[in-house]
All heavy atoms as TSV, in Angstrom:
chain	resi	resn	atom	element	x	y	z
A	1	MET	N	N	83.023	92.687	130.122
A	1	MET	CA	C	83.402	91.294	130.387
A	1	MET	C	C	82.369	90.386	129.873
A	1	MET	O	O	81.193	90.492	130.275
A	1	MET	CB	C	83.625	91.123	131.890
A	1	MET	CG	C	83.959	89.708	132.317
A	1	MET	SD	S	85.556	89.059	131.777
A	1	MET	CE	C	86.660	90.070	132.778
A	2	PHE	N	N	82.702	89.585	128.879
A	2	PHE	CA	C	81.752	88.597	128.335
A	2	PHE	C	C	81.990	87.285	129.018
A	2	PHE	O	O	83.145	86.831	129.154
A	2	PHE	CB	C	81.943	88.398	126.830
A	2	PHE	CG	C	81.715	89.661	126.056
A	2	PHE	CD1	C	82.745	90.403	125.549
A	2	PHE	CD2	C	80.442	90.082	125.786
A	2	PHE	CE1	C	82.565	91.558	124.831
A	2	PHE	CE2	C	80.171	91.232	125.116
A	2	PHE	CZ	C	81.217	91.981	124.614
A	3	THR	N	N	80.968	86.617	129.475
A	3	THR	CA	C	80.989	85.285	130.098
A	3	THR	C	C	79.896	84.464	129.541
A	3	THR	O	O	78.920	84.917	129.014
A	3	THR	CB	C	80.880	85.405	131.609
A	3	THR	OG1	O	79.719	86.134	131.999
A	3	THR	CG2	C	82.131	86.083	132.258
A	4	ALA	N	N	80.099	83.151	129.690
A	4	ALA	CA	C	79.075	82.183	129.207
A	4	ALA	C	C	78.806	81.223	130.380
A	4	ALA	O	O	79.666	80.794	131.043
A	4	ALA	CB	C	79.631	81.433	128.011
A	5	GLU	N	N	77.545	80.915	130.435
A	5	GLU	CA	C	77.074	80.062	131.609
A	5	GLU	C	C	77.885	78.799	131.746
A	5	GLU	O	O	78.201	78.335	132.830
A	5	GLU	CB	C	75.532	79.806	131.478
A	5	GLU	CG	C	75.028	78.919	132.584
A	5	GLU	CD	C	73.530	78.741	132.472
A	5	GLU	OE1	O	72.926	79.075	131.438
A	5	GLU	OE2	O	72.962	78.118	133.426
A	6	PHE	N	N	78.092	78.082	130.584
A	6	PHE	CA	C	78.775	76.735	130.680
A	6	PHE	C	C	80.244	76.813	130.349
A	6	PHE	O	O	80.790	75.866	129.824
A	6	PHE	CB	C	78.000	75.735	129.824
A	6	PHE	CG	C	76.566	75.592	130.222
A	6	PHE	CD1	C	75.539	76.012	129.432
A	6	PHE	CD2	C	76.271	75.038	131.480
A	6	PHE	CE1	C	74.220	75.828	129.868
A	6	PHE	CE2	C	74.977	74.857	131.890
A	6	PHE	CZ	C	73.940	75.251	131.119
A	7	CYS	N	N	80.852	77.946	130.620
A	7	CYS	CA	C	82.317	78.103	130.378
A	7	CYS	C	C	83.038	77.719	131.681
A	7	CYS	O	O	82.692	78.226	132.744
A	7	CYS	CB	C	82.621	79.509	129.986
A	7	CYS	SG	S	84.381	79.839	129.821
A	8	PRO	N	N	84.053	76.899	131.591
A	8	PRO	CA	C	84.818	76.599	132.798
A	8	PRO	C	C	85.518	77.792	133.412
A	8	PRO	O	O	85.994	77.736	134.540
A	8	PRO	CB	C	85.844	75.515	132.328
A	8	PRO	CG	C	85.886	75.589	130.881
A	8	PRO	CD	C	84.578	76.183	130.386
A	9	LEU	N	N	85.631	78.837	132.660
A	9	LEU	CA	C	86.291	80.082	133.122
A	9	LEU	C	C	85.322	81.162	133.557
A	9	LEU	O	O	85.703	82.269	133.894
A	9	LEU	CB	C	87.209	80.610	132.094
A	9	LEU	CG	C	88.341	79.696	131.602
A	9	LEU	CD1	C	89.069	80.280	130.402
A	9	LEU	CD2	C	89.236	79.313	132.686
A	10	ARG	N	N	84.007	80.846	133.573
A	10	ARG	CA	C	83.031	81.852	133.937
A	10	ARG	C	C	83.269	82.527	135.239
A	10	ARG	O	O	83.241	83.728	135.384
A	10	ARG	CB	C	81.598	81.292	133.868
A	10	ARG	CG	C	80.516	82.272	134.143
A	10	ARG	CD	C	79.229	81.667	134.491
A	10	ARG	NE	N	79.449	81.008	135.770
A	10	ARG	CZ	C	78.548	80.242	136.453
A	10	ARG	NH1	N	77.357	80.128	135.857
A	10	ARG	NH2	N	78.794	79.674	137.521
A	11	ASP	N	N	83.484	81.724	136.303
A	11	ASP	CA	C	83.694	82.255	137.674
A	11	ASP	C	C	84.918	83.142	137.690
A	11	ASP	O	O	84.949	84.143	138.378
A	11	ASP	CB	C	83.690	81.167	138.691
A	11	ASP	CG	C	82.342	80.507	138.841
A	11	ASP	OD1	O	81.323	81.009	138.408
A	11	ASP	OD2	O	82.381	79.352	139.426
A	12	GLU	N	N	85.980	82.754	136.971
A	12	GLU	CA	C	87.156	83.539	136.914
A	12	GLU	C	C	86.838	84.938	136.206
A	12	GLU	O	O	87.374	86.000	136.584
A	12	GLU	CB	C	88.302	82.849	136.208
A	12	GLU	CG	C	88.944	81.751	137.046
A	12	GLU	CD	C	88.194	80.429	136.934
A	12	GLU	OE1	O	87.049	80.420	136.446
A	12	GLU	OE2	O	88.788	79.466	137.412
A	13	GLY	N	N	86.015	84.865	135.193
A	13	GLY	CA	C	85.599	86.135	134.551
A	13	GLY	C	C	84.873	87.065	135.499
A	13	GLY	O	O	85.054	88.266	135.557
A	14	PHE	N	N	83.932	86.483	136.347
A	14	PHE	CA	C	83.258	87.243	137.293
A	14	PHE	C	C	84.176	87.860	138.332
A	14	PHE	O	O	84.095	89.012	138.703
A	14	PHE	CB	C	82.233	86.338	138.034
A	14	PHE	CG	C	80.987	85.966	137.240
A	14	PHE	CD1	C	80.250	84.917	137.641
A	14	PHE	CD2	C	80.624	86.536	136.062
A	14	PHE	CE1	C	79.136	84.435	136.947
A	14	PHE	CE2	C	79.568	86.121	135.280
A	14	PHE	CZ	C	78.806	85.040	135.785
A	15	ALA	N	N	85.160	87.051	138.779
A	15	ALA	CA	C	86.169	87.446	139.779
A	15	ALA	C	C	87.033	88.585	139.175
A	15	ALA	O	O	87.380	89.558	139.908
A	15	ALA	CB	C	86.986	86.311	140.291
A	16	CYS	N	N	87.424	88.456	138.011
A	16	CYS	CA	C	88.226	89.447	137.298
A	16	CYS	C	C	87.474	90.826	137.222
A	16	CYS	O	O	88.050	91.841	137.564
A	16	CYS	CB	C	88.671	88.989	135.918
A	16	CYS	SG	S	89.606	90.177	135.071
A	17	ALA	N	N	86.219	90.743	136.825
A	17	ALA	CA	C	85.438	91.983	136.722
A	17	ALA	C	C	85.266	92.590	138.106
A	17	ALA	O	O	85.349	93.875	138.241
A	17	ALA	CB	C	84.011	91.627	136.142
A	18	ASP	N	N	85.004	91.767	139.147
A	18	ASP	CA	C	84.955	92.272	140.529
A	18	ASP	C	C	86.195	92.998	140.947
A	18	ASP	O	O	86.142	94.093	141.546
A	18	ASP	CB	C	84.633	91.188	141.522
A	18	ASP	CG	C	83.217	90.598	141.347
A	18	ASP	OD1	O	82.347	91.216	140.736
A	18	ASP	OD2	O	83.005	89.434	141.877
A	19	LYS	N	N	87.327	92.434	140.662
A	19	LYS	CA	C	88.601	92.965	140.982
A	19	LYS	C	C	88.905	94.310	140.286
A	19	LYS	O	O	89.317	95.250	140.838
A	19	LYS	CB	C	89.725	91.992	140.700
A	19	LYS	CG	C	91.070	92.341	141.285
A	19	LYS	CD	C	92.119	91.240	141.155
A	19	LYS	CE	C	93.312	91.598	141.970
A	19	LYS	NZ	N	94.231	90.482	142.032
A	20	VAL	N	N	88.599	94.376	139.003
A	20	VAL	CA	C	88.750	95.583	138.242
A	20	VAL	C	C	87.831	96.662	138.775
A	20	VAL	O	O	88.235	97.815	138.935
A	20	VAL	CB	C	88.489	95.294	136.692
A	20	VAL	CG1	C	88.471	96.597	135.888
A	20	VAL	CG2	C	89.601	94.374	136.165
A	21	GLU	N	N	86.614	96.318	139.001
A	21	GLU	CA	C	85.658	97.284	139.622
A	21	GLU	C	C	86.150	97.714	141.008
A	21	GLU	O	O	86.028	98.936	141.337
A	21	GLU	CB	C	84.230	96.692	139.770
A	21	GLU	CG	C	83.458	96.661	138.470
A	21	GLU	CD	C	82.069	96.059	138.634
A	21	GLU	OE1	O	81.855	95.191	139.505
A	21	GLU	OE2	O	81.233	96.473	137.852
A	22	GLY	N	N	86.714	96.820	141.816
A	22	GLY	CA	C	87.277	97.172	143.116
A	22	GLY	C	C	88.428	98.174	142.987
A	22	GLY	O	O	88.704	98.931	143.917
A	23	ALA	N	N	89.092	98.185	141.856
A	23	ALA	CA	C	90.172	99.139	141.595
A	23	ALA	C	C	89.644	100.445	141.064
A	23	ALA	O	O	90.434	101.402	140.737
A	23	ALA	CB	C	91.149	98.539	140.635
A	24	GLY	N	N	88.366	100.587	140.948
A	24	GLY	CA	C	87.721	101.882	140.470
A	24	GLY	C	C	87.523	101.999	138.958
A	24	GLY	O	O	87.207	103.080	138.536
A	25	VAL	N	N	87.655	100.909	138.261
A	25	VAL	CA	C	87.459	100.951	136.889
A	25	VAL	C	C	86.043	100.452	136.526
A	25	VAL	O	O	85.560	99.458	137.064
A	25	VAL	CB	C	88.485	100.017	136.099
A	25	VAL	CG1	C	88.267	100.026	134.642
A	25	VAL	CG2	C	89.870	100.508	136.425
A	26	ALA	N	N	85.356	101.204	135.653
A	26	ALA	CA	C	83.984	100.779	135.305
A	26	ALA	C	C	84.036	99.539	134.418
A	26	ALA	O	O	84.889	99.454	133.531
A	26	ALA	CB	C	83.321	101.903	134.532
A	27	VAL	N	N	83.199	98.593	134.701
A	27	VAL	CA	C	83.211	97.312	133.930
A	27	VAL	C	C	81.759	97.068	133.415
A	27	VAL	O	O	80.796	97.256	134.147
A	27	VAL	CB	C	83.577	96.130	134.908
A	27	VAL	CG1	C	83.454	94.817	134.134
A	27	VAL	CG2	C	84.999	96.314	135.341
A	28	GLU	N	N	81.654	96.670	132.231
A	28	GLU	CA	C	80.386	96.243	131.655
A	28	GLU	C	C	80.410	94.743	131.598
A	28	GLU	O	O	81.394	94.160	131.144
A	28	GLU	CB	C	80.164	96.899	130.287
A	28	GLU	CG	C	80.058	98.350	130.294
A	28	GLU	CD	C	79.863	98.943	128.930
A	28	GLU	OE1	O	79.089	98.273	128.120
A	28	GLU	OE2	O	80.302	100.071	128.658
A	29	ARG	N	N	79.368	94.122	132.016
A	29	ARG	CA	C	79.258	92.682	132.101
A	29	ARG	C	C	78.162	92.215	131.221
A	29	ARG	O	O	77.031	92.759	131.181
A	29	ARG	CB	C	79.002	92.244	133.504
A	29	ARG	CG	C	80.025	92.637	134.550
A	29	ARG	CD	C	79.499	92.379	135.914
A	29	ARG	NE	N	80.386	92.872	136.953
A	29	ARG	CZ	C	81.065	92.159	137.833
A	29	ARG	NH1	N	80.795	90.832	137.889
A	29	ARG	NH2	N	81.822	92.711	138.698
A	30	LEU	N	N	78.393	91.136	130.486
A	30	LEU	CA	C	77.421	90.507	129.662
A	30	LEU	C	C	77.587	89.012	129.730
A	30	LEU	O	O	78.610	88.458	129.226
A	30	LEU	CB	C	77.524	91.011	128.159
A	30	LEU	CG	C	76.448	90.665	127.226
A	30	LEU	CD1	C	75.037	91.042	127.753
A	30	LEU	CD2	C	76.679	91.281	125.926
A	31	ASN	N	N	76.696	88.353	130.425
A	31	ASN	CA	C	76.767	86.869	130.578
A	31	ASN	C	C	75.706	86.273	129.627
A	31	ASN	O	O	74.569	86.738	129.526
A	31	ASN	CB	C	76.452	86.524	132.004
A	31	ASN	CG	C	76.585	85.011	132.220
A	31	ASN	OD1	O	77.667	84.431	132.039
A	31	ASN	ND2	N	75.527	84.375	132.517
A	32	PHE	N	N	76.120	85.194	129.017
A	32	PHE	CA	C	75.243	84.512	128.058
A	32	PHE	C	C	74.814	83.147	128.673
A	32	PHE	O	O	75.559	82.247	128.786
A	32	PHE	CB	C	75.936	84.321	126.745
A	32	PHE	CG	C	76.122	85.577	125.954
A	32	PHE	CD1	C	77.236	86.334	126.161
A	32	PHE	CD2	C	75.106	85.984	125.105
A	32	PHE	CE1	C	77.406	87.576	125.564
A	32	PHE	CE2	C	75.245	87.235	124.435
A	32	PHE	CZ	C	76.442	88.007	124.616
A	33	ASP	N	N	73.513	83.160	129.113
A	33	ASP	CA	C	72.942	81.908	129.642
A	33	ASP	C	C	72.947	80.859	128.531
A	33	ASP	O	O	72.723	81.143	127.346
A	33	ASP	CB	C	71.521	82.176	130.145
A	33	ASP	CG	C	71.525	83.174	131.328
A	33	ASP	OD1	O	72.517	83.212	132.045
A	33	ASP	OD2	O	70.454	83.831	131.512
A	34	ASP	N	N	72.997	79.619	128.921
A	34	ASP	CA	C	72.939	78.514	128.043
A	34	ASP	C	C	73.982	78.412	126.962
A	34	ASP	O	O	73.862	77.724	125.949
A	34	ASP	CB	C	71.547	78.379	127.407
A	34	ASP	CG	C	70.449	78.218	128.461
A	34	ASP	OD1	O	70.715	77.523	129.455
A	34	ASP	OD2	O	69.345	78.761	128.257
A	35	MET	N	N	75.077	79.195	127.109
A	35	MET	CA	C	76.127	79.160	126.114
A	35	MET	C	C	77.362	78.471	126.706
A	35	MET	O	O	77.606	78.448	127.893
A	35	MET	CB	C	76.561	80.624	125.698
A	35	MET	CG	C	75.523	81.339	124.891
A	35	MET	SD	S	75.253	80.589	123.295
A	35	MET	CE	C	73.639	79.908	123.453
A	36	ILE	N	N	78.239	77.931	125.828
A	36	ILE	CA	C	79.455	77.308	126.189
A	36	ILE	C	C	80.588	78.173	125.908
A	36	ILE	O	O	80.471	79.243	125.260
A	36	ILE	CB	C	79.639	75.902	125.464
A	36	ILE	CG1	C	79.735	76.178	123.942
A	36	ILE	CG2	C	78.514	74.947	125.801
A	36	ILE	CD1	C	80.133	74.960	123.166
A	37	HIS	N	N	81.791	77.799	126.349
A	37	HIS	CA	C	82.999	78.675	126.214
A	37	HIS	C	C	83.278	79.135	124.801
A	37	HIS	O	O	83.583	80.270	124.574
A	37	HIS	CB	C	84.215	77.874	126.724
A	37	HIS	CG	C	85.502	78.502	126.606
A	37	HIS	ND1	N	85.893	79.475	127.421
A	37	HIS	CD2	C	86.488	78.324	125.630
A	37	HIS	CE1	C	87.132	79.902	127.021
A	37	HIS	NE2	N	87.496	79.231	125.938
A	38	THR	N	N	83.039	78.279	123.778
A	38	THR	CA	C	83.417	78.618	122.415
A	38	THR	C	C	82.186	79.078	121.609
A	38	THR	O	O	82.239	78.921	120.320
A	38	THR	CB	C	84.085	77.473	121.764
A	38	THR	OG1	O	83.251	76.344	121.774
A	38	THR	CG2	C	85.429	77.139	122.475
A	39	PHE	N	N	81.148	79.582	122.210
A	39	PHE	CA	C	79.972	79.906	121.447
A	39	PHE	C	C	80.248	80.897	120.291
A	39	PHE	O	O	79.542	80.884	119.251
A	39	PHE	CB	C	78.802	80.437	122.317
A	39	PHE	CG	C	78.856	81.810	122.806
A	39	PHE	CD1	C	78.260	82.864	122.125
A	39	PHE	CD2	C	79.576	82.133	123.977
A	39	PHE	CE1	C	78.337	84.171	122.539
A	39	PHE	CE2	C	79.638	83.434	124.410
A	39	PHE	CZ	C	79.010	84.445	123.708
A	40	MET	N	N	81.251	81.768	120.418
A	40	MET	CA	C	81.528	82.768	119.362
A	40	MET	C	C	82.073	82.051	118.085
A	40	MET	O	O	82.114	82.632	117.055
A	40	MET	CB	C	82.518	83.797	119.879
A	40	MET	CG	C	81.921	84.763	120.853
A	40	MET	SD	S	80.571	85.751	120.126
A	40	MET	CE	C	81.439	86.737	118.943
A	41	ASN	N	N	82.496	80.837	118.263
A	41	ASN	CA	C	83.002	80.024	117.097
A	41	ASN	C	C	81.872	79.329	116.374
A	41	ASN	O	O	82.190	78.631	115.397
A	41	ASN	CB	C	84.077	79.046	117.477
A	41	ASN	CG	C	85.377	79.676	118.001
A	41	ASN	OD1	O	85.608	80.844	117.656
A	41	ASN	ND2	N	86.077	78.999	118.841
A	42	MET	N	N	80.692	79.438	116.906
A	42	MET	CA	C	79.539	78.711	116.294
A	42	MET	C	C	78.447	79.654	115.843
A	42	MET	O	O	77.295	79.526	116.145
A	42	MET	CB	C	79.018	77.722	117.326
A	42	MET	CG	C	80.016	76.746	117.865
A	42	MET	SD	S	79.371	75.583	119.061
A	42	MET	CE	C	78.673	76.648	120.238
A	43	GLU	N	N	78.879	80.685	115.112
A	43	GLU	CA	C	77.936	81.770	114.765
A	43	GLU	C	C	76.720	81.301	114.011
A	43	GLU	O	O	75.677	81.805	114.187
A	43	GLU	CB	C	78.708	82.775	113.929
A	43	GLU	CG	C	77.916	84.077	113.818
A	43	GLU	CD	C	78.776	85.275	113.402
A	43	GLU	OE1	O	80.008	85.131	113.288
A	43	GLU	OE2	O	78.156	86.320	113.089
A	44	ASP	N	N	76.849	80.244	113.211
A	44	ASP	CA	C	75.735	79.751	112.411
A	44	ASP	C	C	74.642	79.123	113.390
A	44	ASP	O	O	73.418	79.121	113.041
A	44	ASP	CB	C	76.144	78.659	111.501
A	44	ASP	CG	C	76.970	79.201	110.297
A	44	ASP	OD1	O	76.945	80.451	110.078
A	44	ASP	OD2	O	77.653	78.445	109.581
A	45	LEU	N	N	75.064	78.658	114.537
A	45	LEU	CA	C	74.178	78.049	115.515
A	45	LEU	C	C	73.554	79.035	116.514
A	45	LEU	O	O	72.477	78.830	117.014
A	45	LEU	CB	C	74.815	76.873	116.242
A	45	LEU	CG	C	75.317	75.719	115.349
A	45	LEU	CD1	C	76.102	74.732	116.155
A	45	LEU	CD2	C	74.169	75.080	114.647
A	46	VAL	N	N	74.337	80.072	116.853
A	46	VAL	CA	C	73.869	80.962	117.892
A	46	VAL	C	C	74.068	82.470	117.372
A	46	VAL	O	O	74.734	83.235	118.011
A	46	VAL	CB	C	74.669	80.774	119.249
A	46	VAL	CG1	C	74.246	79.438	119.867
A	46	VAL	CG2	C	76.157	80.832	119.052
A	47	LYS	N	N	73.453	82.714	116.320
A	47	LYS	CA	C	73.590	84.029	115.588
A	47	LYS	C	C	73.241	85.168	116.481
A	47	LYS	O	O	73.934	86.169	116.537
A	47	LYS	CB	C	72.810	84.007	114.312
A	47	LYS	CG	C	73.057	85.223	113.496
A	47	LYS	CD	C	72.378	85.124	112.101
A	47	LYS	CE	C	72.723	86.336	111.315
A	47	LYS	NZ	N	72.610	86.163	109.917
A	48	GLU	N	N	72.107	85.102	117.212
A	48	GLU	CA	C	71.622	86.220	118.034
A	48	GLU	C	C	72.625	86.550	119.091
A	48	GLU	O	O	72.901	87.744	119.386
A	48	GLU	CB	C	70.289	85.916	118.589
A	48	GLU	CG	C	69.123	85.871	117.557
A	48	GLU	CD	C	67.797	85.634	118.196
A	48	GLU	OE1	O	67.633	85.645	119.393
A	48	GLU	OE2	O	66.860	85.290	117.386
A	49	GLU	N	N	73.144	85.570	119.731
A	49	GLU	CA	C	74.136	85.772	120.819
A	49	GLU	C	C	75.385	86.413	120.283
A	49	GLU	O	O	75.978	87.321	120.847
A	49	GLU	CB	C	74.447	84.440	121.612
A	49	GLU	CG	C	73.263	83.960	122.393
A	49	GLU	CD	C	72.198	83.188	121.663
A	49	GLU	OE1	O	72.293	83.108	120.356
A	49	GLU	OE2	O	71.288	82.651	122.283
A	50	CYS	N	N	75.857	85.894	119.128
A	50	CYS	CA	C	77.028	86.535	118.527
A	50	CYS	C	C	76.833	87.921	118.169
A	50	CYS	O	O	77.696	88.799	118.326
A	50	CYS	CB	C	77.526	85.692	117.401
A	50	CYS	SG	S	78.163	84.035	117.806
A	51	GLU	N	N	75.698	88.259	117.558
A	51	GLU	CA	C	75.328	89.590	117.242
A	51	GLU	C	C	75.310	90.507	118.450
A	51	GLU	O	O	75.713	91.662	118.376
A	51	GLU	CB	C	74.024	89.628	116.443
A	51	GLU	CG	C	74.058	89.114	115.058
A	51	GLU	CD	C	72.818	89.081	114.323
A	51	GLU	OE1	O	71.759	89.391	114.878
A	51	GLU	OE2	O	72.837	88.697	113.144
A	52	ALA	N	N	74.823	89.970	119.630
A	52	ALA	CA	C	74.813	90.748	120.860
A	52	ALA	C	C	76.264	91.126	121.303
A	52	ALA	O	O	76.460	92.195	121.748
A	52	ALA	CB	C	74.053	89.947	121.916
A	53	VAL	N	N	77.180	90.165	121.112
A	53	VAL	CA	C	78.559	90.488	121.471
A	53	VAL	C	C	79.122	91.578	120.535
A	53	VAL	O	O	79.698	92.503	120.983
A	53	VAL	CB	C	79.394	89.204	121.339
A	53	VAL	CG1	C	80.899	89.531	121.427
A	53	VAL	CG2	C	79.043	88.165	122.397
A	54	TYR	N	N	78.883	91.412	119.254
A	54	TYR	CA	C	79.370	92.406	118.243
A	54	TYR	C	C	78.777	93.804	118.539
A	54	TYR	O	O	79.484	94.821	118.496
A	54	TYR	CB	C	79.062	91.938	116.879
A	54	TYR	CG	C	79.759	90.715	116.431
A	54	TYR	CD1	C	79.038	89.804	115.639
A	54	TYR	CD2	C	81.098	90.340	116.793
A	54	TYR	CE1	C	79.615	88.551	115.265
A	54	TYR	CE2	C	81.633	89.141	116.473
A	54	TYR	CZ	C	80.919	88.271	115.619
A	54	TYR	OH	O	81.533	87.092	115.278
A	55	LYS	N	N	77.515	93.824	118.861
A	55	LYS	CA	C	76.841	95.114	119.103
A	55	LYS	C	C	77.441	95.698	120.405
A	55	LYS	O	O	77.648	96.943	120.392
A	55	LYS	CB	C	75.361	94.952	119.252
A	55	LYS	CG	C	74.638	96.258	119.503
A	55	LYS	CD	C	73.133	96.084	119.550
A	55	LYS	CE	C	72.417	97.344	119.861
A	55	LYS	NZ	N	73.087	98.531	120.340
A	56	ALA	N	N	77.597	94.932	121.476
A	56	ALA	CA	C	78.151	95.457	122.667
A	56	ALA	C	C	79.608	95.961	122.459
A	56	ALA	O	O	79.951	97.060	123.026
A	56	ALA	CB	C	78.152	94.365	123.795
A	57	LEU	N	N	80.369	95.270	121.700
A	57	LEU	CA	C	81.728	95.755	121.429
A	57	LEU	C	C	81.680	97.099	120.595
A	57	LEU	O	O	82.408	97.962	120.891
A	57	LEU	CB	C	82.510	94.712	120.627
A	57	LEU	CG	C	82.959	93.497	121.404
A	57	LEU	CD1	C	83.485	92.376	120.459
A	57	LEU	CD2	C	84.014	93.878	122.417
A	58	ALA	N	N	80.853	97.108	119.572
A	58	ALA	CA	C	80.746	98.326	118.780
A	58	ALA	C	C	80.320	99.523	119.628
A	58	ALA	O	O	80.835	100.637	119.514
A	58	ALA	CB	C	79.786	98.102	117.626
A	59	ASP	N	N	79.286	99.304	120.469
A	59	ASP	CA	C	78.762	100.339	121.312
A	59	ASP	C	C	79.933	100.844	122.211
A	59	ASP	O	O	80.046	102.057	122.412
A	59	ASP	CB	C	77.586	99.897	122.136
A	59	ASP	CG	C	76.353	99.615	121.318
A	59	ASP	OD1	O	76.297	100.072	120.183
A	59	ASP	OD2	O	75.386	98.995	121.879
A	60	PHE	N	N	80.657	99.929	122.842
A	60	PHE	CA	C	81.747	100.307	123.730
A	60	PHE	C	C	82.806	101.137	122.981
A	60	PHE	O	O	83.201	102.152	123.490
A	60	PHE	CB	C	82.345	99.076	124.341
A	60	PHE	CG	C	83.557	99.316	125.227
A	60	PHE	CD1	C	83.393	99.822	126.515
A	60	PHE	CD2	C	84.837	99.195	124.704
A	60	PHE	CE1	C	84.476	100.112	127.285
A	60	PHE	CE2	C	85.925	99.471	125.484
A	60	PHE	CZ	C	85.805	99.950	126.743
A	61	LEU	N	N	83.259	100.645	121.833
A	61	LEU	CA	C	84.272	101.279	121.127
A	61	LEU	C	C	83.835	102.679	120.603
A	61	LEU	O	O	84.642	103.594	120.518
A	61	LEU	CB	C	84.715	100.436	119.915
A	61	LEU	CG	C	85.491	99.195	120.328
A	61	LEU	CD1	C	85.694	98.203	119.120
A	61	LEU	CD2	C	86.811	99.478	121.022
A	62	ASN	N	N	82.583	102.820	120.221
A	62	ASN	CA	C	82.097	104.087	119.724
A	62	ASN	C	C	81.884	105.168	120.851
A	62	ASN	O	O	81.780	106.301	120.517
A	62	ASN	CB	C	80.793	103.875	118.919
A	62	ASN	CG	C	81.068	103.233	117.524
A	62	ASN	OD1	O	82.019	103.554	116.935
A	62	ASN	ND2	N	80.194	102.314	117.219
A	63	ARG	N	N	81.812	104.717	122.060
A	63	ARG	CA	C	81.719	105.625	123.191
A	63	ARG	C	C	83.050	106.224	123.584
A	63	ARG	O	O	83.127	107.266	124.244
A	63	ARG	CB	C	81.083	104.905	124.427
A	63	ARG	CG	C	79.636	104.892	124.463
A	63	ARG	CD	C	79.226	104.319	125.727
A	63	ARG	NE	N	79.650	102.909	125.584
A	63	ARG	CZ	C	79.212	101.913	126.348
A	63	ARG	NH1	N	78.332	102.108	127.241
A	63	ARG	NH2	N	79.653	100.696	126.179
A	64	LYS	N	N	84.068	105.541	123.282
A	64	LYS	CA	C	85.512	105.996	123.723
A	64	LYS	C	C	86.080	107.006	122.839
A	64	LYS	O	O	85.861	107.162	121.711
A	64	LYS	CB	C	86.332	104.747	123.916
A	64	LYS	CG	C	85.782	103.718	124.841
A	64	LYS	CD	C	85.565	104.220	126.206
A	64	LYS	CE	C	84.888	103.227	127.135
A	64	LYS	NZ	N	84.495	103.761	128.352
């Protein structure tokens, strides 16, 4: 579950992850401090954060 500190849906993301975990499903969480909801659309400005998302996705997909 990717969340961003200044996203209006951040708390819903946390709640969703909690609910999924409560159902017995493993959840990986990655919250980005100081980021807004659409930070992935601003790759030129927040390259390191976007790369962290891509790496986490690749790691997850390669484990399955």
